[in-house]
N, C-alpha and C positions, 0 to 999 in steps of 0.2 A: 385898727383904723376902718377896715372894712365893715365890721360887725357894728360899729357905732352908725354909720352911715345907713346900714341896713335898718338899725333901730329909729333912727331920725325919721326916715322915710315913713317907717311903719306908724309912727307915733302921729306923724303930721296927717296921715290919710285917715286914721281913726278920729282924730280931733275933729277933722273938717267934714268927714263923710259918714262915720260910724262903721265903715268897712275894715274888717280884719285884713291883714296882710300875710301873705306866705311866701317863703323864700323857695325858689326852683332850682335845686342844685343841677348842674348840667356837664355833660362831659366838654372838656376844653374850656371850662368857665372859671371863675374865681373860686368856687366852691364845688369840687367834683368827687373827690375820693371819700370815703368812710371816714377817716381822720379829720378832713376838713369839715364834713358835715358836723362831726361831733364839736368840734372847735366853734362853728358857728352858733351852734344851738347852746353851746356852755356860755358864750359871750354875749348872748341876747336874751332879753326878757320874754319868758314864756307867755306872759299875757300880751304882748305886742307882736311878736314874731312866731309864726307858725312854720310848717313845712310842707311845701307841695312835693310829696315823695314820690319820686319817679323810678319804678321798679327796675326798668330798663337801663337808665343811666347809672343806678347804684350798682347793678350786677356787672355792667361794662366796667366800671371803675374798681371791680375787685371785691365788692361786697355781697352780702348776703341779704336779699331784700326782705325775706320772711324774718329773719332775725332782728334785722333794723326795723322792721314794722314794729315788732314787739318792744325794742328798746326805745323807740321814738313815739310810742302810741300817743302819749298826751300831747305832742307837738304836731302830729301829722293832722292837718286840717283839710288837705285835698290831696288825691291820689292821682298820678298818672300811671295807668295799668299799661305797661309795654312789656314786651319780650325781648329776650337778647339770644342770639346765637354766637357762641365764641367764634365760629369761623368767618362770621360777618362783621365787618368793621361798623355796621350802622345797627340801630335798635330796629326792632320789627314791630308790626301791630300785634296787639294782643292775641295770645295764643297761637301765633305764627311760627314759633321757634321749635326747638328740640322736644323730645319728650320729657327730660329733666325739667325744661323750663316749664312746661304745661304742669309739671306736678308742683313747682314752687308757686305758680299762679293760683292753683287750688289751694294750696295752704295759706297764701295771702288772703283769698277770698274767705276761708274758714276764719282766719284771724280778725278779719272784718266784721263778721257775724258775731264772733265771741265777745269782742270788746264793745260792741255797740256802736261802732265807727259813725259819728254824727255829721262827719265832712262830706265832701263830694269826691266821687271816684269817677274817673272817666277812661274808656279805652281808647287809647290815642295811637 
């Protein structure tokens, strides 16, 4: 039911404005965990609904942001580069976390260059 609503909004926005819509998964939202992101993307039309991939929220929810970036490469139309420190309950600004987080961010930036990511990336 939720996925149908996402598609309905995306279709209407595209028809009326020509703008593509992305879904931003978020901690404590309807779509948070890696399995929930998988399900939403499986249930929505890839021509209508892209993903605003949030590296901090994805990591916070137990996912591997670099692995997910490869998996969802064709659906990622916008990126929120955030860091995550497991000792903190909140996301951090880009590159403000642990050394391992910095390594993941470097890997993610490498992925962006390798796949010729055409979308928008923002350090939030």
